[in-house]
Backbone of each chain as nested JSON, in Angstrom:
{
  "chains": [
    {"id": "A", "residues": [
      {"number": 1, "name": "MET", "atoms": {"N": [142.418, 105.765, 107.884], "CA": [141.694, 104.281, 107.738], "C": [140.633, 103.596, 107.25]}},
      {"number": 2, "name": "THR", "atoms": {"N": [140.171, 103.4, 106.864], "CA": [139.267, 102.358, 105.885], "C": [138.04, 101.506, 106.605]}},
      {"number": 3, "name": "ALA", "atoms": {"N": [137.053, 101.775, 106.449], "CA": [136.15, 101.269, 107.377], "C": [135.389, 100.272, 105.95]}},
      {"number": 4, "name": "ILE", "atoms": {"N": [134.842, 99.082, 106.976], "CA": [134.425, 97.998, 105.344], "C": [132.75, 97.643, 106.411]}},
      {"number": 5, "name": "ILE", "atoms": {"N": [131.834, 98.119, 106.232], "CA": [130.61, 98.147, 106.433], "C": [129.933, 97.029, 105.623]}},
      {"number": 6, "name": "ASN", "atoms": {"N": [128.671, 95.571, 105.99], "CA": [128.505, 94.908, 105.39], "C": [126.976, 95.502, 106.488]}},
      {"number": 7, "name": "ILE", "atoms": {"N": [126.052, 95.547, 105.053], "CA": [124.478, 95.811, 105.796], "C": [124.156, 94.371, 105.039]}},
      {"number": 8, "name": "PHE", "atoms": {"N": [122.788, 94.015, 105.902], "CA": [122.035, 92.631, 105.502], "C": [120.603, 92.934, 106.094]}},
      {"number": 9, "name": "LEU", "atoms": {"N": [119.694, 92.385, 105.448], "CA": [118.516, 92.534, 105.68], "C": [118.522, 91.542, 107.396]}},
      {"number": 10, "name": "LYS", "atoms": {"N": [117.624, 91.899, 108.153], "CA": [117.851, 91.035, 109.656], "C": [116.825, 89.63, 109.098]}},
      {"number": 11, "name": "GLU", "atoms": {"N": [117.639, 88.694, 110.11], "CA": [116.648, 87.406, 109.823], "C": [115.252, 87.466, 110.196]}},
      {"number": 12, "name": "GLY", "atoms": {"N": [114.309, 86.528, 109.159], "CA": [113.439, 86.779, 108.804], "C": [112.324, 87.59, 108.311]}},
      {"number": 13, "name": "VAL", "atoms": {"N": [113.359, 88.744, 107.519], "CA": [112.924, 89.931, 106.746], "C": [113.368, 89.197, 105.356]}},
      {"number": 14, "name": "LEU", "atoms": {"N": [112.024, 89.134, 104.396], "CA": [112.224, 88.306, 102.887], "C": [113.19, 89.219, 102.352]}},
      {"number": 15, "name": "ASP", "atoms": {"N": [113.688, 88.343, 101.894], "CA": [115.236, 89.036, 100.403], "C": [114.727, 88.662, 99.349]}},
      {"number": 16, "name": "PRO", "atoms": {"N": [113.926, 89.427, 98.655], "CA": [113.406, 88.773, 96.902], "C": [114.565, 88.696, 96.586]}},
      {"number": 17, "name": "GLN", "atoms": {"N": [115.7, 89.694, 96.29], "CA": [116.879, 89.34, 95.707], "C": [117.657, 88.573, 95.506]}},
      {"number": 18, "name": "GLY", "atoms": {"N": [117.592, 87.799, 96.904], "CA": [118.642, 86.909, 97.496], "C": [117.791, 85.235, 96.498]}},
      {"number": 19, "name": "LYS", "atoms": {"N": [116.338, 85.515, 96.954], "CA": [115.36, 84.405, 95.971], "C": [115.353, 84.367, 94.666]}},
      {"number": 20, "name": "ALA", "atoms": {"N": [115.132, 85.394, 94.281], "CA": [115.446, 85.798, 92.713], "C": [116.842, 84.645, 92.273]}},
      {"number": 21, "name": "THR", "atoms": {"N": [117.939, 85.734, 93.055], "CA": [119.009, 84.549, 92.446], "C": [119.301, 83.347, 92.62]}},
      {"number": 22, "name": "HIS", "atoms": {"N": [118.637, 83.015, 93.846], "CA": [118.827, 81.703, 93.939], "C": [117.925, 80.839, 92.986]}},
      {"number": 23, "name": "HIS", "atoms": {"N": [116.641, 81.11, 92.697], "CA": [116.104, 80.299, 91.655], "C": [116.692, 81.052, 90.216]}},
      {"number": 24, "name": "ALA", "atoms": {"N": [117.608, 81.8, 90.041], "CA": [118.389, 82.093, 88.575], "C": [119.69, 80.593, 88.719]}},
      {"number": 25, "name": "LEU", "atoms": {"N": [120.14, 80.57, 89.798], "CA": [121.14, 79.634, 89.62], "C": [120.534, 77.938, 89.738]}},
      {"number": 26, "name": "ASP", "atoms": {"N": [119.584, 77.979, 90.034], "CA": [118.827, 76.72, 90.275], "C": [118.92, 76.779, 88.874]}},
      {"number": 27, "name": "SER", "atoms": {"N": [117.583, 77.62, 88.081], "CA": [117.881, 77.447, 86.549], "C": [119.028, 77.01, 85.999]}},
      {"number": 28, "name": "LEU", "atoms": {"N": [120.089, 77.539, 86.111], "CA": [121.343, 77.527, 85.498], "C": [122.005, 76.019, 85.642]}},
      {"number": 29, "name": "GLY", "atoms": {"N": [121.227, 75.402, 86.695], "CA": [121.785, 74.409, 86.743], "C": [122.754, 74.138, 88.2]}},
      {"number": 30, "name": "PHE", "atoms": {"N": [123.011, 75.156, 88.869], "CA": [123.448, 74.785, 90.06], "C": [122.744, 74.656, 90.96]}},
      {"number": 31, "name": "SER", "atoms": {"N": [122.225, 73.477, 90.954], "CA": [121.869, 72.078, 92.429], "C": [123.054, 72.556, 93.67]}},
      {"number": 32, "name": "GLY", "atoms": {"N": [121.995, 72.819, 94.663], "CA": [123.203, 72.31, 96.002], "C": [123.722, 73.568, 96.456]}},
      {"number": 33, "name": "VAL", "atoms": {"N": [122.48, 74.489, 96.371], "CA": [122.352, 75.601, 97.083], "C": [121.464, 75.809, 97.871]}},
      {"number": 34, "name": "ASP", "atoms": {"N": [121.338, 75.89, 99.092], "CA": [120.264, 76.284, 100.351], "C": [120.177, 77.266, 100.446]}},
      {"number": 35, "name": "ASP", "atoms": {"N": [120.831, 78.585, 100.395], "CA": [120.372, 79.881, 100.52], "C": [121.242, 80.799, 99.569]}},
      {"number": 36, "name": "VAL", "atoms": {"N": [120.48, 81.773, 99.146], "CA": [121.121, 82.989, 99.067], "C": [120.58, 84.086, 99.377]}},
      {"number": 37, "name": "ARG", "atoms": {"N": [121.548, 84.95, 100.339], "CA": [121.256, 86.369, 101.193], "C": [122.348, 87.724, 100.272]}},
      {"number": 38, "name": "ILE", "atoms": {"N": [121.262, 88.913, 99.683], "CA": [122.209, 89.496, 99.181], "C": [122.132, 90.676, 100.165]}},
      {"number": 39, "name": "GLY", "atoms": {"N": [123.636, 91.378, 100.111], "CA": [123.53, 92.787, 101.079], "C": [124.267, 93.405, 100.219]}},
      {"number": 40, "name": "LYS", "atoms": {"N": [124.621, 94.718, 101.206], "CA": [125.593, 95.917, 100.531], "C": [126.817, 96.066, 101.126]}},
      {"number": 41, "name": "GLN", "atoms": {"N": [128.064, 95.977, 100.79], "CA": [129.266, 96.09, 101.098], "C": [129.568, 97.581, 100.89]}},
      {"number": 42, "name": "ILE", "atoms": {"N": [129.651, 98.384, 101.816], "CA": [130.386, 99.999, 101.656], "C": [131.841, 100.542, 102.308]}},
      {"number": 43, "name": "ILE", "atoms": {"N": [132.701, 100.599, 101.608], "CA": [134.021, 100.929, 101.869], "C": [134.169, 102.414, 101.933]}},
      {"number": 44, "name": "ILE", "atoms": {"N": [134.62, 102.547, 103.084], "CA": [134.519, 104.598, 103.145], "C": [136.26, 104.473, 103.485]}},
      {"number": 45, "name": "LYS", "atoms": {"N": [136.806, 105.833, 103.215], "CA": [138.631, 105.99, 103.465], "C": [138.233, 107.205, 104.293]}},
      {"number": 46, "name": "LEU", "atoms": {"N": [138.567, 107.055, 105.344], "CA": [138.508, 108.054, 106.068], "C": [140.041, 108.699, 106.542]}},
      {"number": 47, "name": "GLU", "atoms": {"N": [139.747, 110.194, 106.393], "CA": [141.04, 110.872, 107.041], "C": [141.299, 110.581, 108.263]}},
      {"number": 48, "name": "SER", "atoms": {"N": [140.524, 110.079, 109.358], "CA": [140.712, 110.061, 110.852], "C": [142.068, 108.967, 110.748]}},
      {"number": 49, "name": "GLU", "atoms": {"N": [142.649, 108.931, 112.266], "CA": [143.921, 108.007, 111.848], "C": [143.312, 107.063, 113.574]}},
      {"number": 50, "name": "ASP", "atoms": {"N": [142.19, 107.952, 113.77], "CA": [142.422, 107.353, 115.443], "C": [141.075, 106.633, 115.606]}},
      {"number": 51, "name": "LYS", "atoms": {"N": [141.192, 104.981, 115.608], "CA": [140.472, 103.702, 115.579], "C": [139.202, 104.089, 116.123]}},
      {"number": 52, "name": "ILE", "atoms": {"N": [139.25, 104.012, 117.398], "CA": [137.856, 104.355, 118.139], "C": [137.124, 105.392, 117.494]}},
      {"number": 53, "name": "GLU", "atoms": {"N": [137.406, 106.63, 117.442], "CA": [136.755, 107.855, 117.244], "C": [136.543, 107.241, 115.558]}},
      {"number": 54, "name": "ALA", "atoms": {"N": [137.123, 106.653, 114.667], "CA": [136.69, 106.281, 113.3], "C": [135.352, 105.365, 113.793]}},
      {"number": 55, "name": "GLU", "atoms": {"N": [135.42, 104.915, 114.062], "CA": [134.778, 103.42, 114.588], "C": [133.34, 104.291, 115.077]}},
      {"number": 56, "name": "LYS", "atoms": {"N": [133.565, 105.171, 115.863], "CA": [132.131, 106.056, 116.622], "C": [131.65, 106.427, 115.161]}},
      {"number": 57, "name": "GLU", "atoms": {"N": [131.988, 107.423, 114.58], "CA": [132.014, 108.051, 113.535], "C": [130.708, 107.489, 112.54]}},
      {"number": 58, "name": "VAL", "atoms": {"N": [131.822, 106.238, 111.844], "CA": [130.733, 105.477, 110.8], "C": [129.509, 104.74, 111.498]}},
      {"number": 59, "name": "HIS", "atoms": {"N": [129.71, 104.349, 112.898], "CA": [128.249, 103.944, 113.847], "C": [127.241, 105.267, 113.032]}},
      {"number": 60, "name": "LYS", "atoms": {"N": [127.594, 106.836, 113.62], "CA": [126.973, 107.367, 113.37], "C": [126.083, 107.516, 112.06]}},
      {"number": 61, "name": "MET", "atoms": {"N": [127.142, 107.391, 110.931], "CA": [126.59, 106.971, 109.524], "C": [125.763, 105.997, 109.346]}},
      {"number": 62, "name": "CYS", "atoms": {"N": [126.253, 105.172, 109.522], "CA": [124.941, 103.877, 109.378], "C": [123.818, 104.515, 110.014]}},
      {"number": 63, "name": "ASP", "atoms": {"N": [123.619, 104.635, 111.264], "CA": [122.576, 104.918, 111.993], "C": [121.491, 106.034, 111.139]}},
      {"number": 64, "name": "THR", "atoms": {"N": [122.392, 106.942, 110.752], "CA": [121.356, 108.379, 110.444], "C": [121.517, 107.937, 108.498]}},
      {"number": 65, "name": "LEU", "atoms": {"N": [121.942, 107.373, 108.05], "CA": [122.203, 107.232, 106.64], "C": [121.846, 106.16, 105.551]}},
      {"number": 66, "name": "LEU", "atoms": {"N": [123.1, 105.153, 106.474], "CA": [123.784, 104.114, 105.087], "C": [122.791, 102.887, 105.618]}},
      {"number": 67, "name": "ALA", "atoms": {"N": [122.413, 102.519, 106.74], "CA": [121.779, 101.562, 106.8], "C": [120.167, 102.063, 107.527]}},
      {"number": 68, "name": "ASN", "atoms": {"N": [119.266, 101.069, 107.352], "CA": [117.792, 101.233, 107.536], "C": [117.702, 100.387, 108.69]}},
      {"number": 69, "name": "THR", "atoms": {"N": [117.645, 100.867, 110.187], "CA": [117.976, 99.76, 111.031], "C": [116.711, 98.89, 111.398]}},
      {"number": 70, "name": "VAL", "atoms": {"N": [115.542, 98.855, 110.565], "CA": [114.006, 98.902, 110.781], "C": [114.344, 97.575, 110.528]}},
      {"number": 71, "name": "ILE", "atoms": {"N": [115.197, 97.385, 109.111], "CA": [114.913, 95.812, 108.42], "C": [116.26, 95.03, 108.828]}},
      {"number": 72, "name": "GLU", "atoms": {"N": [117.084, 96.142, 108.87], "CA": [118.767, 95.643, 108.188], "C": [119.448, 96.021, 109.664]}},
      {"number": 73, "name": "ASP", "atoms": {"N": [120.655, 94.998, 109.209], "CA": [121.712, 94.887, 110.602], "C": [122.832, 95.114, 110.086]}},
      {"number": 74, "name": "TYR", "atoms": {"N": [123.944, 95.507, 110.609], "CA": [125.163, 96.606, 109.878], "C": [126.595, 95.912, 111.365]}},
      {"number": 75, "name": "THR", "atoms": {"N": [127.797, 95.405, 109.901], "CA": [128.679, 94.977, 110.798], "C": [129.59, 96.24, 110.488]}},
      {"number": 76, "name": "ILE", "atoms": {"N": [130.35, 96.433, 111.372], "CA": [131.637, 97.572, 110.906], "C": [133.092, 96.719, 111.101]}},
      {"number": 77, "name": "GLU", "atoms": {"N": [134.378, 97.126, 109.962], "CA": [135.405, 96.653, 110.348], "C": [136.15, 97.565, 109.985]}},
      {"number": 78, "name": "ILE", "atoms": {"N": [137.261, 97.926, 110.879], "CA": [138.375, 99.42, 110.621], "C": [139.679, 99.126, 110.8]}},
      {"number": 79, "name": "ARG", "atoms": {"N": [140.401, 99.226, 108.991], "CA": [141.298, 98.601, 109.585], "C": [142.645, 99.902, 109.378]}}
    ]},
    {"id": "B", "residues": [
      {"number": 1, "name": "MET", "atoms": {"N": [128.903, 73.997, 103.471], "CA": [129.619, 75.23, 103.512], "C": [128.959, 76.53, 103.405]}},
      {"number": 2, "name": "THR", "atoms": {"N": [129.411, 77.805, 103.501], "CA": [128.983, 79.156, 103.278], "C": [130.216, 80.01, 102.299]}},
      {"number": 3, "name": "ALA", "atoms": {"N": [129.775, 80.483, 101.152], "CA": [130.677, 81.458, 100.578], "C": [130.449, 82.576, 100.719]}},
      {"number": 4, "name": "ILE", "atoms": {"N": [131.363, 83.585, 101.014], "CA": [130.8, 85.079, 100.997], "C": [131.669, 85.498, 100.099]}},
      {"number": 5, "name": "ILE", "atoms": {"N": [130.807, 86.261, 98.85], "CA": [131.285, 86.775, 97.731], "C": [130.93, 88.482, 97.999]}},
      {"number": 6, "name": "ASN", "atoms": {"N": [132.309, 89.464, 97.693], "CA": [132.042, 90.347, 97.397], "C": [132.48, 90.647, 95.999]}},
      {"number": 7, "name": "ILE", "atoms": {"N": [131.495, 91.809, 95.831], "CA": [131.435, 92.142, 94.165], "C": [131.379, 93.803, 94.07]}},
      {"number": 8, "name": "PHE", "atoms": {"N": [132.767, 94.133, 93.649], "CA": [133.012, 95.948, 93.456], "C": [133.031, 96.154, 92.477]}},
      {"number": 9, "name": "LEU", "atoms": {"N": [132.903, 97.198, 91.944], "CA": [133.096, 97.637, 90.633], "C": [134.639, 97.949, 90.169]}},
      {"number": 10, "name": "LYS", "atoms": {"N": [135.312, 97.945, 89.024], "CA": [136.668, 97.551, 89.104], "C": [137.529, 99.274, 89.411]}},
      {"number": 11, "name": "GLU", "atoms": {"N": [138.656, 99.168, 89.566], "CA": [139.307, 100.65, 89.986], "C": [138.872, 101.434, 88.496]}},
      {"number": 12, "name": "GLY", "atoms": {"N": [138.703, 102.252, 88.531], "CA": [138.561, 103.789, 87.012], "C": [137.31, 103.556, 86.924]}},
      {"number": 13, "name": "VAL", "atoms": {"N": [136.183, 102.155, 87.257], "CA": [134.861, 102.602, 86.878], "C": [134.133, 103.227, 87.722]}},
      {"number": 14, "name": "LEU", "atoms": {"N": [133.697, 104.633, 87.131], "CA": [132.601, 105.586, 87.924], "C": [131.635, 104.594, 88.589]}},
      {"number": 15, "name": "ASP", "atoms": {"N": [131.404, 104.972, 89.918], "CA": [130.49, 104.437, 91.425], "C": [129.481, 105.47, 91.641]}},
      {"number": 16, "name": "PRO", "atoms": {"N": [128.733, 105.885, 90.732], "CA": [127.753, 106.943, 90.967], "C": [126.953, 106.727, 92.377]}},
      {"number": 17, "name": "GLN", "atoms": {"N": [126.832, 105.214, 92.881], "CA": [126.127, 105.167, 94.011], "C": [126.781, 105.654, 95.06]}},
      {"number": 18, "name": "GLY", "atoms": {"N": [128.163, 105.328, 95.194], "CA": [129.227, 105.934, 95.943], "C": [129.485, 107.271, 96.268]}},
      {"number": 19, "name": "LYS", "atoms": {"N": [129.42, 107.761, 94.849], "CA": [129.934, 109.381, 95.144], "C": [128.326, 110.061, 95.389]}},
      {"number": 20, "name": "ALA", "atoms": {"N": [127.491, 109.926, 95.325], "CA": [125.815, 110.22, 95.701], "C": [125.943, 109.997, 97.716]}},
      {"number": 21, "name": "THR", "atoms": {"N": [126.775, 108.712, 98.105], "CA": [126.574, 109.003, 99.056], "C": [127.744, 109.792, 99.682]}},
      {"number": 22, "name": "HIS", "atoms": {"N": [128.804, 109.74, 98.806], "CA": [129.882, 110.316, 99.641], "C": [129.074, 111.861, 99.921]}},
      {"number": 23, "name": "HIS", "atoms": {"N": [128.315, 112.631, 98.952], "CA": [127.519, 113.966, 99.015], "C": [127.026, 114.018, 99.868]}},
      {"number": 24, "name": "ALA", "atoms": {"N": [126.18, 112.9, 100.465], "CA": [125.009, 112.956, 101.768], "C": [125.728, 113.124, 102.435]}},
      {"number": 25, "name": "LEU", "atoms": {"N": [126.659, 112.391, 102.79], "CA": [127.251, 112.174, 104.586], "C": [128.007, 113.676, 104.273]}},
      {"number": 26, "name": "ASP", "atoms": {"N": [128.944, 114.37, 103.233], "CA": [129.209, 115.795, 103.223], "C": [128.239, 116.741, 103.833]}},
      {"number": 27, "name": "SER", "atoms": {"N": [126.539, 116.47, 103.225], "CA": [125.739, 117.324, 103.543], "C": [125.227, 117.058, 104.793]}},
      {"number": 28, "name": "LEU", "atoms": {"N": [125.184, 115.57, 105.278], "CA": [125.238, 115.529, 106.814], "C": [125.966, 116.197, 107.927]}},
      {"number": 29, "name": "GLY", "atoms": {"N": [126.928, 116.524, 107.362], "CA": [128.248, 117.633, 108.167], "C": [129.093, 116.282, 108.558]}},
      {"number": 30, "name": "PHE", "atoms": {"N": [129.177, 114.413, 108.015], "CA": [130.265, 113.754, 108.224], "C": [131.555, 114.525, 107.361]}},
      {"number": 31, "name": "SER", "atoms": {"N": [132.345, 115.404, 107.787], "CA": [133.724, 115.714, 107.29], "C": [134.405, 114.693, 107.475]}},
      {"number": 32, "name": "GLY", "atoms": {"N": [135.699, 114.415, 106.741], "CA": [137.063, 113.36, 106.677], "C": [136.788, 112.372, 106.069]}},
      {"number": 33, "name": "VAL", "atoms": {"N": [135.561, 112.204, 105.2], "CA": [135.508, 111.147, 104.382], "C": [136.385, 111.491, 103.129]}},
      {"number": 34, "name": "ASP", "atoms": {"N": [136.872, 110.844, 102.752], "CA": [138.03, 110.455, 101.384], "C": [137.182, 110.104, 100.452]}},
      {"number": 35, "name": "ASP", "atoms": {"N": [136.506, 109.03, 100.729], "CA": [136.299, 107.907, 99.585], "C": [135.199, 107.272, 99.771]}},
      {"number": 36, "name": "VAL", "atoms": {"N": [134.009, 106.958, 98.759], "CA": [133.323, 106.101, 99.466], "C": [132.277, 104.826, 98.129]}},
      {"number": 37, "name": "ARG", "atoms": {"N": [132.86, 103.559, 98.198], "CA": [132.673, 102.991, 97.146], "C": [131.583, 101.794, 97.92]}},
      {"number": 38, "name": "ILE", "atoms": {"N": [130.813, 101.793, 97.172], "CA": [129.636, 100.485, 97.085], "C": [129.923, 99.262, 96.361]}},
      {"number": 39, "name": "GLY", "atoms": {"N": [129.599, 98.215, 96.901], "CA": [129.342, 96.698, 96.227], "C": [128.18, 96.351, 96.567]}},
      {"number": 40, "name": "LYS", "atoms": {"N": [128.428, 94.504, 96.43], "CA": [127.216, 93.431, 96.93], "C": [127.986, 92.727, 97.51]}},
      {"number": 41, "name": "GLN", "atoms": {"N": [127.532, 92.115, 98.486], "CA": [128.044, 91.054, 99.124], "C": [127.026, 90.044, 99.086]}},
      {"number": 42, "name": "ILE", "atoms": {"N": [126.931, 88.752, 98.677], "CA": [126.058, 87.708, 98.164], "C": [126.631, 86.563, 99.066]}},
      {"number": 43, "name": "ILE", "atoms": {"N": [126.332, 86.048, 100.27], "CA": [126.341, 85.118, 101.373], "C": [125.668, 83.767, 100.495]}},
      {"number": 44, "name": "ILE", "atoms": {"N": [126.144, 82.543, 100.497], "CA": [125.67, 81.464, 99.565], "C": [125.667, 80.445, 100.557]}},
      {"number": 45, "name": "LYS", "atoms": {"N": [124.657, 79.662, 101.287], "CA": [124.951, 78.923, 101.499], "C": [124.693, 77.402, 100.849]}},
      {"number": 46, "name": "LEU", "atoms": {"N": [125.626, 76.684, 100.918], "CA": [126.317, 74.987, 99.888], "C": [126.062, 73.979, 100.652]}},
      {"number": 47, "name": "GLU", "atoms": {"N": [125.453, 72.808, 100.018], "CA": [125.275, 71.828, 100.522], "C": [126.557, 71.15, 100.557]}},
      {"number": 48, "name": "SER", "atoms": {"N": [127.436, 71.282, 99.816], "CA": [128.646, 70.724, 99.439], "C": [129.635, 70.877, 101.136]}},
      {"number": 49, "name": "GLU", "atoms": {"N": [130.089, 69.796, 101.082], "CA": [131.61, 69.455, 102.366], "C": [132.759, 70.243, 101.946]}},
      {"number": 50, "name": "ASP", "atoms": {"N": [133.423, 70.204, 100.521], "CA": [134.025, 70.127, 100.002], "C": [134.956, 70.845, 99.612]}},
      {"number": 51, "name": "LYS", "atoms": {"N": [135.599, 72.05, 100.156], "CA": [136.099, 73.109, 100.132], "C": [136.367, 73.622, 98.485]}},
      {"number": 52, "name": "ILE", "atoms": {"N": [137.172, 72.599, 98.408], "CA": [137.718, 73.517, 97.042], "C": [136.825, 72.949, 95.707]}},
      {"number": 53, "name": "GLU", "atoms": {"N": [136.15, 71.83, 95.881], "CA": [134.69, 71.907, 95.079], "C": [134.172, 73.354, 94.889]}},
      {"number": 54, "name": "ALA", "atoms": {"N": [133.664, 73.652, 96.113], "CA": [132.648, 74.261, 96.562], "C": [133.19, 75.963, 95.895]}},
      {"number": 55, "name": "GLU", "atoms": {"N": [134.64, 76.325, 95.721], "CA": [135.102, 77.239, 95.547], "C": [134.905, 77.679, 93.735]}},
      {"number": 56, "name": "LYS", "atoms": {"N": [135.052, 76.059, 93.523], "CA": [135.141, 76.067, 92.208], "C": [133.507, 76.659, 91.835]}},
      {"number": 57, "name": "GLU", "atoms": {"N": [132.707, 75.913, 92.154], "CA": [131.507, 76.046, 92.059], "C": [130.945, 77.44, 91.978]}},
      {"number": 58, "name": "VAL", "atoms": {"N": [131.5, 78.288, 93.016], "CA": [131.051, 79.458, 93.598], "C": [131.652, 80.718, 92.286]}},
      {"number": 59, "name": "HIS", "atoms": {"N": [132.919, 80.412, 91.762], "CA": [133.425, 81.276, 90.672], "C": [132.665, 81.024, 89.327]}},
      {"number": 60, "name": "LYS", "atoms": {"N": [132.452, 79.897, 89.357], "CA": [131.195, 79.774, 87.987], "C": [130.009, 80.025, 88.292]}},
      {"number": 61, "name": "MET", "atoms": {"N": [129.656, 80.72, 89.238], "CA": [128.031, 81.01, 89.675], "C": [128.41, 82.508, 89.255]}},
      {"number": 62, "name": "CYS", "atoms": {"N": [130.12, 83.361, 89.631], "CA": [130.272, 84.332, 89.829], "C": [130.514, 84.702, 88.036]}},
      {"number": 63, "name": "ASP", "atoms": {"N": [130.897, 84.265, 87.471], "CA": [131.649, 84.283, 86.382], "C": [130.24, 84.403, 85.044]}},
      {"number": 64, "name": "THR", "atoms": {"N": [129.255, 82.959, 85.63], "CA": [128.05, 83.133, 84.398], "C": [126.505, 84.002, 85.362]}},
      {"number": 65, "name": "LEU", "atoms": {"N": [126.579, 84.407, 86.323], "CA": [125.649, 85.189, 86.809], "C": [126.294, 86.236, 87.614]}},
      {"number": 66, "name": "LEU", "atoms": {"N": [126.287, 86.336, 89.033], "CA": [126.454, 86.944, 90.143], "C": [127.334, 88.412, 89.667]}},
      {"number": 67, "name": "ALA", "atoms": {"N": [128.368, 88.143, 89.122], "CA": [129.365, 89.282, 88.714], "C": [129.143, 90.233, 86.888]}},
      {"number": 68, "name": "ASN", "atoms": {"N": [129.113, 90.62, 86.838], "CA": [129.445, 91.023, 85.43], "C": [131.198, 91.616, 85.35]}},
      {"number": 69, "name": "THR", "atoms": {"N": [131.958, 90.688, 84.966], "CA": [132.912, 90.798, 84.523], "C": [134.094, 92.098, 83.752]}},
      {"number": 70, "name": "VAL", "atoms": {"N": [133.053, 92.283, 83.487], "CA": [133.517, 93.409, 82.396], "C": [133.935, 94.779, 82.854]}},
      {"number": 71, "name": "ILE", "atoms": {"N": [132.531, 95.0, 84.136], "CA": [132.875, 95.878, 85.051], "C": [133.154, 95.962, 86.174]}},
      {"number": 72, "name": "GLU", "atoms": {"N": [133.395, 94.77, 86.536], "CA": [133.112, 94.235, 88.182], "C": [134.35, 93.298, 89.22]}},
      {"number": 73, "name": "ASP", "atoms": {"N": [134.826, 93.154, 89.535], "CA": [136.017, 92.644, 90.496], "C": [135.166, 91.611, 91.435]}},
      {"number": 74, "name": "TYR", "atoms": {"N": [135.498, 90.755, 91.841], "CA": [134.971, 89.903, 92.762], "C": [135.816, 88.841, 94.16]}},
      {"number": 75, "name": "THR", "atoms": {"N": [135.579, 88.705, 94.795], "CA": [136.282, 87.912, 96.027], "C": [135.816, 86.817, 96.258]}},
      {"number": 76, "name": "ILE", "atoms": {"N": [136.152, 85.884, 96.645], "CA": [135.025, 84.321, 97.196], "C": [136.168, 84.016, 98.564]}},
      {"number": 77, "name": "GLU", "atoms": {"N": [135.27, 84.032, 99.735], "CA": [135.906, 83.174, 100.829], "C": [134.587, 82.146, 100.948]}},
      {"number": 78, "name": "ILE", "atoms": {"N": [135.47, 81.057, 101.296], "CA": [135.111, 79.804, 101.681], "C": [134.697, 79.734, 103.196]}},
      {"number": 79, "name": "ARG", "atoms": {"N": [134.122, 79.257, 104.353], "CA": [133.674, 78.993, 105.39], "C": [133.074, 77.649, 105.877]}}
    ]}
  ]
}
């Protein structure tokens, strides 16, 4: 199975990388951009064939290593 | 409209961040992981309400600033 994890800064947490990118797009003449936010996407290939178990395992991975849950939210999609 | 851009290293390009994460997951006792790849997800809020035009604009943004097309591939989803 494949797990696709998207990790983003929580609403209200300043995203300096996004702000810098927004600024750079403006400088390059891309007007019409309201907001830019940048996150991580992690794709994990798992040996497990059990979707529910895989999701549980990936949740644990996120909480212990992949995401900083103080400032980040994450979503998991198992395929 | 909202553009969701996923940027990943091309197949065959070494992903040291993914390798390190894979190793860390192993050390933490998460066996059953075959592969880890880490990319960026960029979410851009656009003023434009024209889907086709928005997609064209975002393609240009990726080619000029957001992605390094020598070593990275990207996908665009417009919502």
